[in-house]
N, C-alpha and C positions, 0 to 999 in steps of 0.2 A: 090124181090131183090131190095135192097136200092140203090138209085141213087148216083153217085159219086159227092162229093162236087165240086162246081164250083171254078175254079182256078182264082186267082186275075188277073186283067188286067195287061198287060205289060206296062212298062213306055213308053209313047209316043203314046199310043193307046187310044181309046175312043173318045167320042164326044168332039169337041173343046169348050173351055170356052168362054162365052159371056161376053163382057165388059158392065158395066152399062152404060146406055145412060146418056148424060149430056154434058155440055160445056167442051171443052178441055182447060186445064190450061197450059199456056206457062211456061217454066221453068224460075226460078228467074235469072239464069245466063244471060238471054237475056237482062234483065233490067240492070244488072251490066255491060255488055259489051257496052251498050249505054252510060252509065255514066262515064266509065273509061276514055275516051279521054278528057272529060270535067275536070275531076279531075286532070289529068296529065297537061293539058293546064294551069290550075290555079297554080299548084305547080311548073311548069317548071321555071318561072322567079325567084322564090325564091331559088330553087336548083342551078340555074346558078349563081345567086348573091352570094350564099354560097360557091360554088366552086371557084369563082373568088376571094373571100375574103380569102379563105384558101391558094390559090396559090400566093397571093399578096406578102407576105414576101420574098418568094424565088425569084420570078421574079423581085420584086422591088429592092432587094439588088443587083441582077445581073445587072439590068439596071443601078443602081447607080454606080456600079464598072466599067461598060463599058463606062459610060458617061464622059463628061469633069470633073465633080466634082470628080469622082472617080480616074481619072487620076492624078488630082492635089494632092489628098490625098496620092496616091501611090507614087508619086514623093517626096512628103514631107517626107514620111516614109523612102524612100531610102536614103535620106540624113541623117536621124537620126539613121538608123538601125545599123551601126557599133558601135556607142556609146551605144545603147540599148542592143546589143548582149554582149558587155563587161560587162554591169551591170548585165545581166542575168547570165553570166558565174560566176561572182563574188558571186551572190546570191546563185547559185547552189553549189559552193564550200563552202560557209558558212553553207549551209544545211547539206552537207556531214560531215563537222566537228562537227555540232551539233548532228548528228546521231551517230558519233563515240564516243562522250562523254555521250550520253543518255543511261540510263538503260533500255530503251525500244528496243534497237537494239543490234546486235552483240551477243557475248557470254553471256552478262549480262541480256539478255531479259528473260521473263517468259516463260518457256517451259512446264508448267504444264497444258496442255490442257486436261489431264485426271483428273483434279481437285486435291484433296488431295492425290491421289494415285501416283502423279508424272508420268513421262514419262520414260519407260525403254529405255536404249540405243538402243535396237534392233528396237524400233519403231520411234526414232528420225531420221528424214531424214537428212542424211549427206550432201545432195546437197543444203540444205537450211541453209544459213549462217547468217540470221538475217539482211540482207541488206535491205529487203523490210519491209514496215510498217506491224506490227502485224504478223510477221513471227514467228510462234511458233514451227517450225519444223514438221508440220503436213502434210504429204504426204505419208500415208502408202501404197498406190498403185503405187507410183512413177510416177505420171502423168507428173511432171515437171522435171524428172531426165534426160530426153533424151538430152536436150540442153537448152541453155540460151534463145533461141528464144521461146521454149515451155513454159518456166517459165514466160517470158514476156507476152505471149499470155494469159495464165491462170490468171496472175495478172490483166490484162486489163479486162478480162471477169468477174472476181470476183468483181472488182470495179464497172463495168457497172451494173451487176445484183444487187449488194448491193445498189447502188444509186436508182435504179428503185424500189427496194423493200421498201426502206425507204419512197419514195414519195408515193408509192401505199398504204403502211400501213397507212400513214396520210389520204390518200383519202378514206380508208375504215372506219377510225374511226371518222373523221370530220362529215359526214352526220348524224351518230348516235348521236354524241354530240350535234349537232345543234337541232336535234329533241327532245332530252331528256331535254336540259337545255337552248336551244336558241330560242325556239318558232317557229322553222322553220317547214314547212309542205312539205315533199317530197312525191311524189307518191310511192317511194320505197327507204328506207334508208339502206337496208341490201345490202352489196356489191355484194353478190353472186346472187341476184335476180334483179339487175338493168337491166341486159340483158334480162331477162324473161319479165320484165315490158315493155321494148322497143318492144319486139316481140309481146306483147299484143296490142300494138298501143299506149301506154301512151306517153305523152309528158314529157320530162325530163327537169326540171327547175334547173339551176345551183345555188348552194348555197341555195336552197329552195326559191329563189326569184321568184315569179310568172311572167312568161313572158320572163325570162332570159334564153333563150334556145340555141341560136346560131344554132347548129345542132341537138339539142335535140328534135325538133318537126319533124324531118325527119326520114326516114327509116333507117334500119341498113346498107344497101348498101351505102347510102349517107354519113352517119357518118363515115364508114370505109374509103371512098374516101377522105373526108376532113381530116381525121386523117393522111392518107398516104401523102397528100399534105403538111400538116403542119409539119410533121416529115421529109420530104425529105431534106429540107435545113439543119437542125441540124445534121441529120445523115451523109450528104455529108461532112459537115464541120468537124465532128468528125473523119471520116475516112481520110480526108486530113491532119488533124493535126493543130497545132497552126498557120501554114502559111495560113489557109483558110481565115482569116480575113485581111490579108495584103493588098489585093486590095482595102480595105475600109480605109487603113491607120491606122489599129489597129495592134499593135505588142503584141503578147502573149509571155511572157518570159519563160514559162514552157515547158512541153512536152505533149504528147497526153493524159496521165493519169491525170496530174495536170497542165493545161494550165496556170493558174495563171493570173496575171494582173487585171486591174480594172474591166474587164468584168466578171471574175469568182471569184474575191475577192473584192467586193465592199467596204467592211468594213476594208480591209487591215489587216485581222486577221493573215495572214501568212507572214506578212512583217518581223516579227522577226523570225530568223532561228530556234531557239529552239521551239518557238510556232508552227512553220510549221511542224516540224517532229512529234511533239506531236499530232497535229490535224490530221495528216495523219494516225496515229495509231488509233485515236478515230473514224475516219471515217470508216476505215476497220472493226473495231470491231462492230460498230453500224450497218453497212451494213450486216454483218454476222448475227447479232441478228435479223434484220428485215427479212432476208430470212428465218430463222428458225421460226420466228413469223408467217410467211405466212402459213407454214405447220400447225401451231396451228389454225390459222383462218379457214383454209379449213377443218380440223378435227372437229372443233367445229361446223361449219356450217352443216357438214354432219350428226353429231350426234344430236345436239340440235336445228338445224334450226333457229338459231338467230345470230346476229352480235357479234363482239368481246367485245364491251362495255357492252351490256346486259348480255352476258355470264359472264363477270368478275363481274358485280354487283350481279348476281344470286349467284355466287361462294362465294362472300363476304357476302351474306345475305342482300344486300341492294336492292334498287329499283330505277327506274327512275321517 
């Protein structure tokens, strides 16, 4: 009679495994834990100086406005403000007249946002009358139809995002251009991989200049903190409106969307009312183009894995 085959041992049973004899190696994390406080102590003064430098514009301006010099500036502006307001009102009236006779506004503006196909009356938004720059009657979903306040809010957001898109597009293209034709050496010049380079621990040199880092040598958290501090002042001033700089004796003759004055129009390009209304249309159109361009930048980066300039050169058959 044949013997039954032996069943395999159950998990957890059987003789215990013996470890090989030898010296026990300490985990590497023990060495890192001892070195970490030293690294932090060396970096702490640099981080503190960087944070103080980032907060200096906001607190410095606030201290100036609250001090004796700021009070003298505010008092001087208070004496001149009635005359400045009359000049600002006259300039705004001149711009309204320029918009009324311009072919870029009102019923004479170009409504062909569908290109050569024109715009059917059913798609032209009746609540858009051409009073705003680059108003082509495009609001098929009626976002701004509920009230004038909704229209003003969407206009503000469009200008804000368009301006950021124009600045961002320039920032995406310039590092590539400096690498291709300017002899600069970046650790990463592709806009969509700069953050990954920072997470790898690379130091980011501004403009490709070695050592010009400001916050580029710090971690992501420190960079985010300094960015928040640097932007807190401008964002507070933007939300307050043109009156935000009056404690410093600076009068801005415009509104929240176009503050005007020497602070925002150093070259005086908008001093002529006809030029002002034309430039506002150009700004709105270029902002929209920049926002659409960012969609192209992102799509090209996802498909080709390269920056916009190299993609354009490859499409044209050229090279860098």
